Each structure stands twice: as structure tokens, then as C-alpha cells.
N, C-alpha and C positions, 0 to 999 in steps of 0.2 A: 430291716434297717439298712443293711449293706446295699440292697437293690435300690433303695431310695437315693442313697448317696451316688451310686453309679448313674442313676437316671438324671439327677441334678447336674452331675459333671457333664453328661452327654448333652443336656439341654444348653448348658453354658458354652460348651465347645461349639455346638451348632450355631448358637447366637453369635459367637465371635467370628466363625467362618462366614456367616451371612453378612455381618458388619463389614468384614474385610472385602467380600465380593461387592457389596454395595459401594464401598469407597473406591474400589477399582473401577467399577462401572461409571461412577460419578466423575472420576478423573478422566476416563476415556471420553465421556460426553463433553467435559470441559475443553478437551483438546481437539474436538471435531470442528473443522471450519464449516460454516453454514452459508452456502452461496445464496440462498433465498434471503437471508438476513442482510447480506451484503447488497443484494439487489434493492431491498427496501431502503438501504442507506442512500443509494443513487436516487431513488424516487424522492426521498426527503430533500436531498440537495436541489433537485430540479424544482421542487415545490417552493423552495425559498427564492428561486429566480437565478439568472446568470450571476455568478460570483465574480463580477468584474471589480477590480481594485477601486476602493472608495465607495462602493455601493452598500445599501442596507443588507442585501443578500450576502455580500462578502463578510460584513461584520457579524451577521447572524450565524454564518457558517463557522466562523472562528469560535464563537461562544458555544455552539453545538458540539464541535469537535472537542473542546476543552471539557465540557460536561461529560461527554461519552468516555473520554480517556480517563478522567478521574473516577467515574463510576466503575471502570474496569481495573482500578487500582494502580494507575500509572501517575508518577509525578509529572507535572506539566509546567511549561513556561512559554511565554511569547517573546520572540526576538523582535523588538521594535527598532527598525533601522530604516535606511533609505539607500537607493541606488539610482544614479543618474537624476537625482533630485526627486525621485518618486518614492512615496512611503512603501515600506515592505514590512509585512507581519508574518513571520515564520512561526508556526506552532510546533513545539518540541515536547515529546513525551519520553520519559526516561524510566528505566527499571534496571536494577542490578548495579554492580560495580566491578572494577578490575578488567581483566582480559579473558577472552577476546571481547573487543568492543565492535559491535556491528550497528550500522545505521541502515534502516529501511526508509525510503523516501518516496513521496509522490507530490505532485502539485495540485492545489485545490482551486486556483483561480480560473476564471473563464476569459476567453478572448473578447476584446472590446468590439471587434468587427468580424462579421461572418463573410469575409472577403473572398472566400472560395465558393460561395453559393452561386449556382448557375443563374439565379435571379438577382440581377444587379441591384434591385430595390432592397434586397435583404442586407446589403453590405453595410448599411448604417446601423444595423442591429447587432447585439452581442450574440455569441455562440451559446446555446444551452449547455453544452459540455457534459452530456451523459457519459460518453466514453472518454473524451478528452478532458480529464480533470476529475470528475466524480467517481469513475471506476477505480482509479488508484487509491483515492481516499477511502472508498468503501472496503477495499481489501485490507488496507492498513488498519482500519477501525475494527474489522472482524478479527484480524490477527491479534489486536490489542485485547480482545475479549477472551481469546482461546489459548494464547501462549501461556505455558506454565510459568508461574512466578519464580521458580527456583532454577532456571537455566543458568549455567555457568557464565560468568562475565557480565557484560551489560549490553542492553539493546536500547537504541534510541529510535523512535518513530518520528520522522520529520515531515511536516506538511508544508511544502514550499509555496510561497506567494509569488506573484508576478513572473510566472514562467512563460506565458503564452502570448505576449504582445509585441514580438518582433515585427519589423517592417511597418510599424506605426510611429509617427513622429513623437519624439519625447520618450520612447520606450525602447526596449531591447528584449531579446529572448533571455531566459533563465536568470533573471535578476535576483530572485529570492535565494536560489542555491549558490549563486556567486557571492552574495553577501554573507550567507551562512558559512561557506567554505573559507572565506577570507577571515572570518572571526575565530576559527579554530586555533587554539594554542597547542593542541596535540592532535595526532591523526588517528582515526579509527583503523581497525584492521581490514574492514571491507565495507563497501556501500552498495546497496541494492536499490535500484530505482524502478518503480512501476509507473507506466504511462500508457494509456489507451489499451488496456488489457481486458475490457469488457465486451468487445465486439462479438456479436452473436455468431459471426463467421470467423472465429478466432484462428489465427496462425501467427505465432510469435517465432520469428527467426533469430538466429544469432545476429547481434549488432556488431559491426566491424570494429569499433573502438573499445569494446568491453574487454575486461580481463579474461583471457582465454581459460584459465583454470577455473575461475568462478562460474563462467557460463557453462563449461562442460559439466561441472558438478550439478548445477541446477537443472540443466536439460536432461542429464542422466537420471536425476531424481524424478522428473516428469515422466520419462519413459518407463521407469519402474512402476509408477502409479497408473500406467495405461493411457497417458496423455501425449504419446509420441506424435500423434497426428495434429496436436495443437501447438506444441513447442518443437519446432523443426530445427535439427542441428546442422544448419548450413547458413552462411552469411548472406544477407539480403540487402541491408541498408547500413549506411554510415550516418550517424545522427549527432546533431548538437542538441543535447538535452541535459537534464539535471545531473547526470553522471559526469558531464564534461569538466566542471570545476574541480572535482575530486581526482579525476584522471590527471589533470594538469598539475596537481599536487603530488602525484605519484602514489595515490591511494588505490588499491585494487577495487575496481568498480564495475558494475554490470547494469545494463539497461534491458528491461523486458518491455517490448513495445510491439504492437501490431500496426505498422505504418501503412499497410495496404487497406486503408479504411476510407471508403468513398465519401463519407460524410464529414471528413476532417474540415474544420473551419467553415462549416455551413450551418444553417438553421435546422438542418435535419439530423443533427447529432442529439437524438432524443432517446427516451426510455425504450422505445420499441426496437432500437438498434443494438441493445446490449442484452445479455442473458445471464441467468444464474449459473448455468453450466460453465460458461467461460470463467466467471468469477471463482467458481468452485475449483476449476482446474488450476488456476494461478494460486489461489489460497492454499489448496492442498499441497501444491509443489513447494511453496516457500515454507510452509509449516513443517513439512517432512524434512526439507533441507536443514532448517534450523534445529529440529530435534535430532537429526542425524549427526550434526556437528557436536551435539552435546553428549552423544553416547561414547 
């Protein structure tokens, strides 16, 4: 009888250990960024068509992002506003409360004119935006899926509209982020902007206007993960981008961008110019940086 009791206890103990291991493995799997899934999100956006403001593809992208974010357990809202008389729809996903308050952002719109295309006949057509637009959205959506829900403080994922139409009459650059930043009644602790980070030949250098402490933390994290060849810790460009309105408000902000992209604002900014490996490197880095701040 005593042997039977010991056997039952041993079986129960083994079952509990197995359950604990399974839960740990499941948690680890939930926290793993999937570059292939992010690449599929780029492919889906391109299938909708150029996400130019006012287009059906633009509206369908907003609805798709909202569905994806809600399915991942995030609270969502759409900021409906205007800038320079143009409609702006910023998609905002929120999780958590209190401090620290971090914002991760990317623009989702496509440029109305492929005016840097070597073929002048292409200038009347919009940019497909595989890298310039869709890549940042894809990384944010995959982070929405894998970020643990119990991180301290609050995280907002903001998908900015109307970023990419400067030098076009009636438009300007970074209109969505300017409208969003102006609407803030309180300031977040930090803002991280992702733009053009899917390039298959990725090299992301320090951006000159970004907060030095933040960029050092993020690039050091990339080096620790083995991505030092992709995130290069030296200054290369000074950019006007969606981090600019937050810098102007005194909010620590950093831009991750590979601006040495030969297909910028051309009709060749297509799926074959981006890679799952590049998306993986950026996603792994931001995820590890966020988890490291929580430790």
C-alpha cells in the first residue's frame, strides 16, 4: 500500500513538473519574434495596394491593423483628425498603465508619387511601399503578438498616417505624427520609431537627432544578439521623420532607419527588396530591449 502511495505521489510530481515545463516552453514560444510572419504581413499590405491617403487600400489597411491588434489582446482606437486640411487617421494600440510609458511607432501610408523613379513615366504612380511603410507596420504587428501582457508600465503602438507626402502640393512630411504629438496632454518616457527597416541589405546607423542614451541601449542590445553588422553604432544621417515632433517636445526619441535604400520613392520598393532576416533582426532587438528594461 505504501509503495502505491509513493508511486501516485511520484506520478503527480512528474505531471506537475511536465506542466510547468510546458508552460515555460509555451511562454518562450509566445515571446519569440517571427520574421517570416512579419514578412507575410508586408506581403498582405502590398496585396491591398498602395496605402495612399483616401484610397480603399488605405481604409482596408486601417481595418486590418485594428483586427490584428484586437486579436492580439490590445485596446485600440483611431485618432481621426486633420493636418493642413488633409484627413489623418492614426491607429493607436494600448496595453498596461502607469510608468514607464513607451511608444513604438511606424507610418503605414504610401507616397502618392514615385518621383524618385528613374523612369519619369512612373512619377504619376504611387509607391508600393514594401520597405517604406509596410516593414515598420509588420514589425509592430508582430511585436503586438509576442510582447508579454504583464510588462511593467504601459506600451502604445502607434501607426502614423500621412508621413510620406512632402514636396507634393497640399501635403507635408510627418503630418500624422505631428497631429498625434500635438494632441498629447502628457508626455511618454520614450518614443521608438521604425521606418524602412526591412531592406534585404540592411544597415541601420545611428540617426543624428536621436536620443544618445536610447540609441546606445538599442544598438548595444543588437550587438549582444549578434546583429552588430546590421545595426552599426556610428552616425550616418540626420532625418526629419516621425520622431521629430517628439524630440521638439523634449521627449527622448530614437529613429531606426536604413536610409541607404536605392528604391526609396520608386516603383521598385517591392516585396523582393525586403527580407525576413532583416525584420527578424529589428524585431529581436526591440523585443529584447523591452524585456531588458522590465528586468
